[in-house]
mmCIF file as gemmi writes it, N, C-alpha and C atoms, coordinates in Angstrom:
data_model
loop_
_atom_site.group_PDB
_atom_site.id
_atom_site.type_symbol
_atom_site.label_atom_id
_atom_site.label_alt_id
_atom_site.label_comp_id
_atom_site.label_asym_id
_atom_site.label_entity_id
_atom_site.label_seq_id
_atom_site.pdbx_PDB_ins_code
_atom_site.Cartn_x
_atom_site.Cartn_y
_atom_site.Cartn_z
_atom_site.occupancy
_atom_site.B_iso_or_equiv
_atom_site.pdbx_formal_charge
_atom_site.auth_seq_id
_atom_site.auth_asym_id
_atom_site.pdbx_PDB_model_num
ATOM 1 N N . MET Axp A 1 ? 0.838 -1.179 0 1 0 ? 1 A 1
ATOM 2 C CA . MET Axp A 1 ? 0 0 0 1 0 ? 1 A 1
ATOM 3 C C . MET Axp A 1 ? 0.886 1.248 0 1 0 ? 1 A 1
ATOM 4 N N . LYS Axp A 2 ? 0.61 2.15 -0.926 1 0 ? 2 A 1
ATOM 5 C CA . LYS Axp A 2 ? 1.353 3.401 -0.984 1 0 ? 2 A 1
ATOM 6 C C . LYS Axp A 2 ? 0.976 4.285 0.203 1 0 ? 2 A 1
ATOM 7 N N . LEU Axp A 3 ? 1.984 4.886 0.817 1 0 ? 3 A 1
ATOM 8 C CA . LEU Axp A 3 ? 1.757 5.763 1.958 1 0 ? 3 A 1
ATOM 9 C C . LEU Axp A 3 ? 1.647 7.225 1.552 1 0 ? 3 A 1
ATOM 10 N N . PHE Axp A 4 ? 2.174 7.569 0.36 1 0 ? 4 A 1
ATOM 11 C CA . PHE Axp A 4 ? 2.173 8.962 -0.09 1 0 ? 4 A 1
ATOM 12 C C . PHE Axp A 4 ? 2.409 8.988 -1.596 1 0 ? 4 A 1
ATOM 13 N N . GLU Axp A 5 ? 2.187 10.141 -2.197 1 0 ? 5 A 1
ATOM 14 C CA . GLU Axp A 5 ? 2.408 10.331 -3.627 1 0 ? 5 A 1
ATOM 15 C C . GLU Axp A 5 ? 3.853 10.753 -3.878 1 0 ? 5 A 1
ATOM 16 N N . LEU Axp A 6 ? 4.41 10.316 -4.971 1 0 ? 6 A 1
ATOM 17 C CA . LEU Axp A 6 ? 5.788 10.662 -5.318 1 0 ? 6 A 1
ATOM 18 C C . LEU Axp A 6 ? 5.894 11.952 -6.117 1 0 ? 6 A 1
ATOM 19 N N . GLY Axp A 7 ? 4.872 12.29 -6.859 1 0 ? 7 A 1
ATOM 20 C CA . GLY Axp A 7 ? 4.937 13.453 -7.737 1 0 ? 7 A 1
ATOM 21 C C . GLY Axp A 7 ? 5.845 13.17 -8.916 1 0 ? 7 A 1
ATOM 22 N N . LYS Axp A 8 ? 6.429 14.223 -9.467 1 0 ? 8 A 1
ATOM 23 C CA . LYS Axp A 8 ? 7.349 14.107 -10.607 1 0 ? 8 A 1
ATOM 24 C C . LYS Axp A 8 ? 8.663 13.484 -10.128 1 0 ? 8 A 1
ATOM 25 N N . ILE Axp A 9 ? 9.21 12.559 -10.911 1 0 ? 9 A 1
ATOM 26 C CA . ILE Axp A 9 ? 10.467 11.895 -10.562 1 0 ? 9 A 1
ATOM 27 C C . ILE Axp A 9 ? 11.611 12.599 -11.289 1 0 ? 9 A 1
ATOM 28 N N . THR Axp A 10 ? 12.631 13.014 -10.526 1 0 ? 10 A 1
ATOM 29 C CA . THR Axp A 10 ? 13.821 13.63 -11.101 1 0 ? 10 A 1
ATOM 30 C C . THR Axp A 10 ? 15.059 12.889 -10.591 1 0 ? 10 A 1
ATOM 31 N N . MET Axp A 11 ? 16.164 13.015 -11.326 1 0 ? 11 A 1
ATOM 32 C CA . MET Axp A 11 ? 17.412 12.362 -10.939 1 0 ? 11 A 1
ATOM 33 C C . MET Axp A 11 ? 18.585 13.271 -11.272 1 0 ? 11 A 1
ATOM 34 N N . THR Axp A 12 ? 19.564 13.267 -10.408 1 0 ? 12 A 1
ATOM 35 C CA . THR Axp A 12 ? 20.785 14.01 -10.696 1 0 ? 12 A 1
ATOM 36 C C . THR Axp A 12 ? 21.65 13.184 -11.655 1 0 ? 12 A 1
ATOM 37 N N . PRO Axp A 13 ? 22.576 13.833 -12.358 1 0 ? 13 A 1
ATOM 38 C CA . PRO Axp A 13 ? 23.456 13.079 -13.257 1 0 ? 13 A 1
ATOM 39 C C . PRO Axp A 13 ? 24.23 11.957 -12.55 1 0 ? 13 A 1
ATOM 40 N N . SER Axp A 14 ? 24.685 12.202 -11.334 1 0 ? 14 A 1
ATOM 41 C CA . SER Axp A 14 ? 25.44 11.156 -10.628 1 0 ? 14 A 1
ATOM 42 C C . SER Axp A 14 ? 24.536 9.991 -10.227 1 0 ? 14 A 1
ATOM 43 N N . ALA Axp A 15 ? 23.28 10.263 -9.912 1 0 ? 15 A 1
ATOM 44 C CA . ALA Axp A 15 ? 22.332 9.181 -9.619 1 0 ? 15 A 1
ATOM 45 C C . ALA Axp A 15 ? 22.071 8.36 -10.875 1 0 ? 15 A 1
ATOM 46 N N . ILE Axp A 16 ? 21.925 9.039 -12.005 1 0 ? 16 A 1
ATOM 47 C CA . ILE Axp A 16 ? 21.718 8.34 -13.278 1 0 ? 16 A 1
ATOM 48 C C . ILE Axp A 16 ? 22.911 7.428 -13.57 1 0 ? 16 A 1
ATOM 49 N N . SER Axp A 17 ? 24.111 7.903 -13.284 1 0 ? 17 A 1
ATOM 50 C CA . SER Axp A 17 ? 25.317 7.112 -13.505 1 0 ? 17 A 1
ATOM 51 C C . SER Axp A 17 ? 25.304 5.826 -12.674 1 0 ? 17 A 1
ATOM 52 N N . ILE Axp A 18 ? 24.956 5.935 -11.4 1 0 ? 18 A 1
ATOM 53 C CA . ILE Axp A 18 ? 24.879 4.753 -10.528 1 0 ? 18 A 1
ATOM 54 C C . ILE Axp A 18 ? 23.795 3.798 -11.02 1 0 ? 18 A 1
ATOM 55 N N . ILE Axp A 19 ? 22.652 4.344 -11.36 1 0 ? 19 A 1
ATOM 56 C CA . ILE Axp A 19 ? 21.534 3.529 -11.838 1 0 ? 19 A 1
ATOM 57 C C . ILE Axp A 19 ? 21.944 2.755 -13.092 1 0 ? 19 A 1
ATOM 58 N N . ALA Axp A 20 ? 22.638 3.422 -14.001 1 0 ? 20 A 1
ATOM 59 C CA . ALA Axp A 20 ? 23.084 2.772 -15.237 1 0 ? 20 A 1
ATOM 60 C C . ALA Axp A 20 ? 24.182 1.744 -14.963 1 0 ? 20 A 1
ATOM 61 N N . SER Axp A 21 ? 25.142 2.094 -14.117 1 0 ? 21 A 1
ATOM 62 C CA . SER Axp A 21 ? 26.269 1.203 -13.818 1 0 ? 21 A 1
ATOM 63 C C . SER Axp A 21 ? 25.822 -0.101 -13.167 1 0 ? 21 A 1
ATOM 64 N N . TYR Axp A 22 ? 24.867 -0.008 -12.254 1 0 ? 22 A 1
ATOM 65 C CA . TYR Axp A 22 ? 24.417 -1.178 -11.508 1 0 ? 22 A 1
ATOM 66 C C . TYR Axp A 22 ? 23.108 -1.757 -12.033 1 0 ? 22 A 1
ATOM 67 N N . LYS Axp A 23 ? 22.617 -1.195 -13.145 1 0 ? 23 A 1
ATOM 68 C CA . LYS Axp A 23 ? 21.361 -1.656 -13.751 1 0 ? 23 A 1
ATOM 69 C C . LYS Axp A 23 ? 20.238 -1.737 -12.708 1 0 ? 23 A 1
ATOM 70 N N . VAL Axp A 24 ? 20.065 -0.638 -11.991 1 0 ? 24 A 1
ATOM 71 C CA . VAL Axp A 24 ? 19.07 -0.545 -10.918 1 0 ? 24 A 1
ATOM 72 C C . VAL Axp A 24 ? 17.67 -0.425 -11.512 1 0 ? 24 A 1
ATOM 73 N N . ALA Axp A 25 ? 16.75 -1.191 -10.959 1 0 ? 25 A 1
ATOM 74 C CA . ALA Axp A 25 ? 15.342 -1.074 -11.345 1 0 ? 25 A 1
ATOM 75 C C . ALA Axp A 25 ? 14.745 0.083 -10.54 1 0 ? 25 A 1
ATOM 76 N N . ILE Axp A 26 ? 14.648 1.242 -11.166 1 0 ? 26 A 1
ATOM 77 C CA . ILE Axp A 26 ? 14.177 2.443 -10.48 1 0 ? 26 A 1
ATOM 78 C C . ILE Axp A 26 ? 12.786 2.232 -9.883 1 0 ? 26 A 1
ATOM 79 N N . GLY Axp A 27 ? 11.929 1.565 -10.633 1 0 ? 27 A 1
ATOM 80 C CA . GLY Axp A 27 ? 10.569 1.315 -10.156 1 0 ? 27 A 1
ATOM 81 C C . GLY Axp A 27 ? 10.552 0.573 -8.835 1 0 ? 27 A 1
ATOM 82 N N . ASP Axp A 28 ? 11.486 -0.379 -8.668 1 0 ? 28 A 1
ATOM 83 C CA . ASP Axp A 28 ? 11.549 -1.133 -7.411 1 0 ? 28 A 1
ATOM 84 C C . ASP Axp A 28 ? 11.94 -0.225 -6.247 1 0 ? 28 A 1
ATOM 85 N N . LEU Axp A 29 ? 12.922 0.667 -6.471 1 0 ? 29 A 1
ATOM 86 C CA . LEU Axp A 29 ? 13.326 1.595 -5.404 1 0 ? 29 A 1
ATOM 87 C C . LEU Axp A 29 ? 12.194 2.542 -5.036 1 0 ? 29 A 1
ATOM 88 N N . LEU Axp A 30 ? 11.534 3.083 -6.044 1 0 ? 30 A 1
ATOM 89 C CA . LEU Axp A 30 ? 10.429 4.014 -5.777 1 0 ? 30 A 1
ATOM 90 C C . LEU Axp A 30 ? 9.277 3.307 -5.079 1 0 ? 30 A 1
ATOM 91 N N . ASP Axp A 31 ? 9.04 2.053 -5.445 1 0 ? 31 A 1
ATOM 92 C CA . ASP Axp A 31 ? 7.989 1.269 -4.796 1 0 ? 31 A 1
ATOM 93 C C . ASP Axp A 31 ? 8.31 1.064 -3.315 1 0 ? 31 A 1
ATOM 94 N N . ARG Axp A 32 ? 9.557 0.712 -3.026 1 0 ? 32 A 1
ATOM 95 C CA . ARG Axp A 32 ? 9.977 0.545 -1.623 1 0 ? 32 A 1
ATOM 96 C C . ARG Axp A 32 ? 9.795 1.849 -0.854 1 0 ? 32 A 1
ATOM 97 N N . HIS Axp A 33 ? 10.236 2.943 -1.456 1 0 ? 33 A 1
ATOM 98 C CA . HIS Axp A 33 ? 10.17 4.26 -0.824 1 0 ? 33 A 1
ATOM 99 C C . HIS Axp A 33 ? 8.727 4.63 -0.475 1 0 ? 33 A 1
ATOM 100 N N . GLU Axp A 34 ? 7.821 4.517 -1.429 1 0 ? 34 A 1
ATOM 101 C CA . GLU Axp A 34 ? 6.444 4.96 -1.194 1 0 ? 34 A 1
ATOM 102 C C . GLU Axp A 34 ? 5.651 3.986 -0.313 1 0 ? 34 A 1
ATOM 103 N N . LYS Axp A 35 ? 6.19 2.79 -0.087 1 0 ? 35 A 1
ATOM 104 C CA . LYS Axp A 35 ? 5.52 1.828 0.791 1 0 ? 35 A 1
ATOM 105 C C . LYS Axp A 35 ? 6.113 1.817 2.205 1 0 ? 35 A 1
ATOM 106 N N . GLY Axp A 36 ? 7.108 2.687 2.449 1 0 ? 36 A 1
ATOM 107 C CA . GLY Axp A 36 ? 7.653 2.822 3.801 1 0 ? 36 A 1
ATOM 108 C C . GLY Axp A 36 ? 8.862 1.969 4.105 1 0 ? 36 A 1
ATOM 109 N N . ASP Axp A 37 ? 9.47 1.355 3.092 1 0 ? 37 A 1
ATOM 110 C CA . ASP Axp A 37 ? 10.739 0.646 3.272 1 0 ? 37 A 1
ATOM 111 C C . ASP Axp A 37 ? 11.827 1.657 2.932 1 0 ? 37 A 1
ATOM 112 N N . TYR Axp A 38 ? 12.308 2.356 3.953 1 0 ? 38 A 1
ATOM 113 C CA . TYR Axp A 38 ? 13.207 3.484 3.751 1 0 ? 38 A 1
ATOM 114 C C . TYR Axp A 38 ? 14.679 3.094 3.653 1 0 ? 38 A 1
ATOM 115 N N . GLY Axp A 39 ? 14.96 1.813 3.656 1 0 ? 39 A 1
ATOM 116 C CA . GLY Axp A 39 ? 16.334 1.353 3.467 1 0 ? 39 A 1
ATOM 117 C C . GLY Axp A 39 ? 17.217 1.591 4.666 1 0 ? 39 A 1
ATOM 118 N N . GLU Axp A 40 ? 18.393 2.142 4.407 1 0 ? 40 A 1
ATOM 119 C CA . GLU Axp A 40 ? 19.454 2.289 5.411 1 0 ? 40 A 1
ATOM 120 C C . GLU Axp A 40 ? 19.453 3.683 6.027 1 0 ? 40 A 1
ATOM 121 N N . ILE Axp A 41 ? 18.397 4.024 6.746 1 0 ? 41 A 1
ATOM 122 C CA . ILE Axp A 41 ? 18.361 5.323 7.416 1 0 ? 41 A 1
ATOM 123 C C . ILE Axp A 41 ? 18.429 5.111 8.922 1 0 ? 41 A 1
ATOM 124 N N . SER Axp A 42 ? 18.766 6.161 9.628 1 0 ? 42 A 1
ATOM 125 C CA . SER Axp A 42 ? 18.867 6.084 11.088 1 0 ? 42 A 1
ATOM 126 C C . SER Axp A 42 ? 17.476 5.977 11.717 1 0 ? 42 A 1
ATOM 127 N N . GLU Axp A 43 ? 17.458 5.593 12.975 1 0 ? 43 A 1
ATOM 128 C CA . GLU Axp A 43 ? 16.199 5.529 13.715 1 0 ? 43 A 1
ATOM 129 C C . GLU Axp A 43 ? 15.534 6.909 13.773 1 0 ? 43 A 1
ATOM 130 N N . GLN Axp A 44 ? 16.337 7.962 13.927 1 0 ? 44 A 1
ATOM 131 C CA . GLN Axp A 44 ? 15.814 9.33 13.955 1 0 ? 44 A 1
ATOM 132 C C . GLN Axp A 44 ? 15.159 9.7 12.624 1 0 ? 44 A 1
ATOM 133 N N . ASP Axp A 45 ? 15.827 9.372 11.518 1 0 ? 45 A 1
ATOM 134 C CA . ASP Axp A 45 ? 15.25 9.656 10.202 1 0 ? 45 A 1
ATOM 135 C C . ASP Axp A 45 ? 13.966 8.852 9.983 1 0 ? 45 A 1
ATOM 136 N N . TRP Axp A 46 ? 13.946 7.611 10.471 1 0 ? 46 A 1
ATOM 137 C CA . TRP Axp A 46 ? 12.742 6.775 10.345 1 0 ? 46 A 1
ATOM 138 C C . TRP Axp A 46 ? 11.586 7.446 11.088 1 0 ? 46 A 1
ATOM 139 N N . HIS Axp A 47 ? 11.876 7.943 12.289 1 0 ? 47 A 1
ATOM 140 C CA . HIS Axp A 47 ? 10.858 8.636 13.089 1 0 ? 47 A 1
ATOM 141 C C . HIS Axp A 47 ? 10.375 9.897 12.37 1 0 ? 47 A 1
ATOM 142 N N . GLU Axp A 48 ? 11.305 10.657 11.801 1 0 ? 48 A 1
ATOM 143 C CA . GLU Axp A 48 ? 10.929 11.875 11.073 1 0 ? 48 A 1
ATOM 144 C C . GLU Axp A 48 ? 10.073 11.541 9.849 1 0 ? 48 A 1
ATOM 145 N N . ASN Axp A 49 ? 10.392 10.44 9.156 1 0 ? 49 A 1
ATOM 146 C CA . ASN Axp A 49 ? 9.558 10.016 8.031 1 0 ? 49 A 1
ATOM 147 C C . ASN Axp A 49 ? 8.14 9.678 8.499 1 0 ? 49 A 1
ATOM 148 N N . THR Axp A 50 ? 8.035 9.015 9.642 1 0 ? 50 A 1
ATOM 149 C CA . THR Axp A 50 ? 6.719 8.659 10.186 1 0 ? 50 A 1
ATOM 150 C C . THR Axp A 50 ? 5.911 9.922 10.47 1 0 ? 50 A 1
ATOM 151 N N . LEU Axp A 51 ? 6.536 10.91 11.067 1 0 ? 51 A 1
ATOM 152 C CA . LEU Axp A 51 ? 5.851 12.179 11.331 1 0 ? 51 A 1
ATOM 153 C C . LEU Axp A 51 ? 5.506 12.909 10.04 1 0 ? 51 A 1
ATOM 154 N N . ALA Axp A 52 ? 6.355 12.768 9.026 1 0 ? 52 A 1
ATOM 155 C CA . ALA Axp A 52 ? 6.114 13.436 7.741 1 0 ? 52 A 1
ATOM 156 C C . ALA Axp A 52 ? 4.874 12.897 7.034 1 0 ? 52 A 1
ATOM 157 N N . LEU Axp A 53 ? 4.424 11.712 7.415 1 0 ? 53 A 1
ATOM 158 C CA . LEU Axp A 53 ? 3.224 11.126 6.806 1 0 ? 53 A 1
ATOM 159 C C . LEU Axp A 53 ? 1.928 11.721 7.35 1 0 ? 53 A 1
ATOM 160 N N . LEU Axp A 54 ? 2.016 12.441 8.467 1 0 ? 54 A 1
ATOM 161 C CA . LEU Axp A 54 ? 0.817 13.055 9.037 1 0 ? 54 A 1
ATOM 162 C C . LEU Axp A 54 ? 0.296 14.143 8.092 1 0 ? 54 A 1
ATOM 163 N N . PRO Axp A 55 ? -1.019 14.263 7.97 1 0 ? 55 A 1
ATOM 164 C CA . PRO Axp A 55 ? -1.603 15.225 7.016 1 0 ? 55 A 1
ATOM 165 C C . PRO Axp A 55 ? -1.119 16.666 7.185 1 0 ? 55 A 1
ATOM 166 N N . GLU Axp A 56 ? -0.854 17.084 8.409 1 0 ? 56 A 1
ATOM 167 C CA . GLU Axp A 56 ? -0.457 18.466 8.649 1 0 ? 56 A 1
ATOM 168 C C . GLU Axp A 56 ? 1.055 18.694 8.499 1 0 ? 56 A 1
ATOM 169 N N . SER Axp A 57 ? 1.798 17.648 8.157 1 0 ? 57 A 1
ATOM 170 C CA . SER Axp A 57 ? 3.248 17.744 8.075 1 0 ? 57 A 1
ATOM 171 C C . SER Axp A 57 ? 3.705 18.566 6.877 1 0 ? 57 A 1
ATOM 172 N N . VAL Axp A 58 ? 4.837 19.235 7.08 1 0 ? 58 A 1
ATOM 173 C CA . VAL Axp A 58 ? 5.494 19.972 5.995 1 0 ? 58 A 1
ATOM 174 C C . VAL Axp A 58 ? 6.955 19.505 5.896 1 0 ? 58 A 1
ATOM 175 N N . GLU Axp A 59 ? 7.168 18.227 6.127 1 0 ? 59 A 1
ATOM 176 C CA . GLU Axp A 59 ? 8.517 17.647 6.102 1 0 ? 59 A 1
ATOM 177 C C . GLU Axp A 59 ? 8.697 16.726 4.905 1 0 ? 59 A 1
ATOM 178 N N . ARG Axp A 60 ? 9.918 16.559 4.491 1 0 ? 60 A 1
ATOM 179 C CA . ARG Axp A 60 ? 10.248 15.67 3.382 1 0 ? 60 A 1
ATOM 180 C C . ARG Axp A 60 ? 10.284 14.224 3.885 1 0 ? 60 A 1
ATOM 181 N N . ILE Axp A 61 ? 10.267 13.271 2.941 1 0 ? 61 A 1
ATOM 182 C CA . ILE Axp A 61 ? 10.414 11.849 3.259 1 0 ? 61 A 1
ATOM 183 C C . ILE Axp A 61 ? 11.669 11.374 2.549 1 0 ? 61 A 1
ATOM 184 N N . MET Axp A 62 ? 12.547 10.684 3.294 1 0 ? 62 A 1
ATOM 185 C CA . MET Axp A 62 ? 13.846 10.304 2.761 1 0 ? 62 A 1
ATOM 186 C C . MET Axp A 62 ? 14.103 8.815 2.93 1 0 ? 62 A 1
ATOM 187 N N . SER Axp A 63 ? 14.659 8.215 1.9 1 0 ? 63 A 1
ATOM 188 C CA . SER Axp A 63 ? 15.141 6.838 1.945 1 0 ? 63 A 1
ATOM 189 C C . SER Axp A 63 ? 16.581 6.82 1.466 1 0 ? 63 A 1
ATOM 190 N N . VAL Axp A 64 ? 17.341 5.823 1.922 1 0 ? 64 A 1
ATOM 191 C CA . VAL Axp A 64 ? 18.714 5.632 1.466 1 0 ? 64 A 1
ATOM 192 C C . VAL Axp A 64 ? 18.895 4.153 1.169 1 0 ? 64 A 1
ATOM 193 N N . TYR Axp A 65 ? 19.353 3.844 -0.037 1 0 ? 65 A 1
ATOM 194 C CA . TYR Axp A 65 ? 19.538 2.461 -0.448 1 0 ? 65 A 1
ATOM 195 C C . TYR Axp A 65 ? 20.983 2.221 -0.863 1 0 ? 65 A 1
ATOM 196 N N . ASN Axp A 66 ? 21.541 1.107 -0.4 1 0 ? 66 A 1
ATOM 197 C CA . ASN Axp A 66 ? 22.882 0.706 -0.813 1 0 ? 66 A 1
ATOM 198 C C . ASN Axp A 66 ? 22.79 0.087 -2.203 1 0 ? 66 A 1
ATOM 199 N N . ILE Axp A 67 ? 23.557 0.643 -3.13 1 0 ? 67 A 1
ATOM 200 C CA . ILE Axp A 67 ? 23.604 0.149 -4.5 1 0 ? 67 A 1
ATOM 201 C C . ILE Axp A 67 ? 25.06 -0.196 -4.777 1 0 ? 67 A 1
ATOM 202 N N . GLY Axp A 68 ? 25.394 -1.462 -4.73 1 0 ? 68 A 1
ATOM 203 C CA . GLY Axp A 68 ? 26.797 -1.865 -4.849 1 0 ? 68 A 1
ATOM 204 C C . GLY Axp A 68 ? 27.593 -1.214 -3.745 1 0 ? 68 A 1
ATOM 205 N N . THR Axp A 69 ? 28.619 -0.457 -4.117 1 0 ? 69 A 1
ATOM 206 C CA . THR Axp A 69 ? 29.439 0.248 -3.122 1 0 ? 69 A 1
ATOM 207 C C . THR Axp A 69 ? 28.962 1.682 -2.918 1 0 ? 69 A 1
ATOM 208 N N . GLU Axp A 70 ? 27.887 2.041 -3.563 1 0 ? 70 A 1
ATOM 209 C CA . GLU Axp A 70 ? 27.351 3.407 -3.518 1 0 ? 70 A 1
ATOM 210 C C . GLU Axp A 70 ? 26.083 3.471 -2.677 1 0 ? 70 A 1
ATOM 211 N N . LYS Axp A 71 ? 25.668 4.698 -2.359 1 0 ? 71 A 1
ATOM 212 C CA . LYS Axp A 71 ? 24.388 4.94 -1.701 1 0 ? 71 A 1
ATOM 213 C C . LYS Axp A 71 ? 23.559 5.848 -2.588 1 0 ? 71 A 1
ATOM 214 N N . LEU Axp A 72 ? 22.284 5.543 -2.669 1 0 ? 72 A 1
ATOM 215 C CA . LEU Axp A 72 ? 21.366 6.344 -3.464 1 0 ? 72 A 1
ATOM 216 C C . LEU Axp A 72 ? 20.274 6.861 -2.548 1 0 ? 72 A 1
ATOM 217 N N . TRP Axp A 73 ? 20.111 8.177 -2.516 1 0 ? 73 A 1
ATOM 218 C CA . TRP Axp A 73 ? 19.072 8.816 -1.726 1 0 ? 73 A 1
ATOM 219 C C . TRP Axp A 73 ? 17.825 8.982 -2.587 1 0 ? 73 A 1
ATOM 220 N N . VAL Axp A 74 ? 16.665 8.792 -1.982 1 0 ? 74 A 1
ATOM 221 C CA . VAL Axp A 74 ? 15.383 9.076 -2.621 1 0 ? 74 A 1
ATOM 222 C C . VAL Axp A 74 ? 14.66 10.025 -1.674 1 0 ? 74 A 1
ATOM 223 N N . ILE Axp A 75 ? 14.386 11.24 -2.142 1 0 ? 75 A 1
ATOM 224 C CA . ILE Axp A 75 ? 13.789 12.261 -1.279 1 0 ? 75 A 1
ATOM 225 C C . ILE Axp A 75 ? 12.534 12.809 -1.95 1 0 ? 75 A 1
ATOM 226 N N . THR Axp A 76 ? 11.435 12.728 -1.215 1 0 ? 76 A 1
ATOM 227 C CA . THR Axp A 76 ? 10.176 13.3 -1.676 1 0 ? 76 A 1
ATOM 228 C C . THR Axp A 76 ? 9.958 14.612 -0.942 1 0 ? 76 A 1
ATOM 229 N N . ASP Axp A 77 ? 9.752 15.675 -1.703 1 0 ? 77 A 1
ATOM 230 C CA . ASP Axp A 77 ? 9.552 17.01 -1.145 1 0 ? 77 A 1
ATOM 231 C C . ASP Axp A 77 ? 8.314 17.063 -0.255 1 0 ? 77 A 1
ATOM 232 N N . PRO Axp A 78 ? 8.29 18.003 0.665 1 0 ? 78 A 1
ATOM 233 C CA . PRO Axp A 78 ? 7.159 18.12 1.595 1 0 ? 78 A 1
ATOM 234 C C . PRO Axp A 78 ? 5.789 18.233 0.92 1 0 ? 78 A 1
ATOM 235 N N . ASP Axp A 79 ? 5.734 18.909 -0.225 1 0 ? 79 A 1
ATOM 236 C CA . ASP Axp A 79 ? 4.432 19.068 -0.891 1 0 ? 79 A 1
ATOM 237 C C . ASP Axp A 79 ? 4.072 17.861 -1.754 1 0 ? 79 A 1
ATOM 238 N N . ARG Axp A 80 ? 4.97 16.863 -1.8 1 0 ? 80 A 1
ATOM 239 C CA . ARG Axp A 80 ? 4.765 15.606 -2.535 1 0 ? 80 A 1
ATOM 240 C C . ARG Axp A 80 ? 4.623 15.819 -4.042 1 0 ? 80 A 1
ATOM 241 N N . LYS Axp A 81 ? 5.177 16.914 -4.544 1 0 ? 81 A 1
ATOM 242 C CA . LYS Axp A 81 ? 5.109 17.187 -5.987 1 0 ? 81 A 1
ATOM 243 C C . LYS Axp A 81 ? 6.34 16.679 -6.731 1 0 ? 81 A 1
ATOM 244 N N . VAL Axp A 82 ? 7.449 16.444 -6.003 1 0 ? 82 A 1
ATOM 245 C CA . VAL Axp A 82 ? 8.686 16.003 -6.647 1 0 ? 82 A 1
ATOM 246 C C . VAL Axp A 82 ? 9.39 14.99 -5.748 1 0 ? 82 A 1
ATOM 247 N N . THR Axp A 83 ? 9.888 13.928 -6.375 1 0 ? 83 A 1
ATOM 248 C CA . THR Axp A 83 ? 10.768 12.964 -5.716 1 0 ? 83 A 1
ATOM 249 C C . THR Axp A 83 ? 12.06 12.941 -6.513 1 0 ? 83 A 1
ATOM 250 N N . THR Axp A 84 ? 13.187 13.082 -5.8 1 0 ? 84 A 1
ATOM 251 C CA . THR Axp A 84 ? 14.489 13.161 -6.457 1 0 ? 84 A 1
ATOM 252 C C . THR Axp A 84 ? 15.378 12.014 -6.017 1 0 ? 84 A 1
ATOM 253 N N . LEU Axp A 85 ? 16.037 11.388 -6.979 1 0 ? 85 A 1
ATOM 254 C CA . LEU Axp A 85 ? 17.06 10.389 -6.71 1 0 ? 85 A 1
ATOM 255 C C . LEU Axp A 85 ? 18.396 11.088 -6.836 1 0 ? 85 A 1
ATOM 256 N N . LEU Axp A 86 ? 19.259 10.944 -5.808 1 0 ? 86 A 1
ATOM 257 C CA . LEU Axp A 86 ? 20.531 11.637 -5.806 1 0 ? 86 A 1
ATOM 258 C C . LEU Axp A 86 ? 21.556 10.848 -5.017 1 0 ? 86 A 1
ATOM 259 N N . THR Axp A 87 ? 22.808 11.248 -5.114 1 0 ? 87 A 1
ATOM 260 C CA . THR Axp A 87 ? 23.886 10.583 -4.397 1 0 ? 87 A 1
ATOM 261 C C . THR Axp A 87 ? 24.309 11.422 -3.199 1 0 ? 87 A 1
ATOM 262 N N . GLU Axp A 88 ? 25.198 10.851 -2.415 1 0 ? 88 A 1
ATOM 263 C CA . GLU Axp A 88 ? 25.711 11.552 -1.239 1 0 ? 88 A 1
ATOM 264 C C . GLU Axp A 88 ? 26.389 12.854 -1.636 1 0 ? 88 A 1
ATOM 265 N N . ASP Axp A 89 ? 27.115 12.846 -2.744 1 0 ? 89 A 1
ATOM 266 C CA . ASP Axp A 89 ? 27.786 14.065 -3.21 1 0 ? 89 A 1
ATOM 267 C C . ASP Axp A 89 ? 26.788 15.152 -3.58 1 0 ? 89 A 1
ATOM 268 N N . ASP Axp A 90 ? 25.598 14.757 -4.036 1 0 ? 90 A 1
ATOM 269 C CA . ASP Axp A 90 ? 24.563 15.728 -4.396 1 0 ? 90 A 1
ATOM 270 C C . ASP Axp A 90 ? 23.843 16.272 -3.176 1 0 ? 90 A 1
ATOM 271 N N . PHE Axp A 91 ? 23.844 15.498 -2.105 1 0 ? 91 A 1
ATOM 272 C CA . PHE Axp A 91 ? 23.022 15.783 -0.932 1 0 ? 91 A 1
ATOM 273 C C . PHE Axp A 91 ? 23.486 16.953 -0.174 1 0 ? 91 A 1
């Protein structure tokens, strides 16, 4: 079950490079993100994501996934109009 809307999907050039290098199924990552499988985030970030799901929230939702030796961030903006895939260097 989807917990929130992703909006428009965008990616930084470095995220595209990782996705291409490791042949990442973007749909699978986005599916995990919108269903609440936030990957490798801290307990604090998990708690903040939970609060961000409340209707009155104005916070972003963040996931971090290990892709080979890299990390890929998936961040949905507070207004849920844009979700961006990016790397640590972009963050």
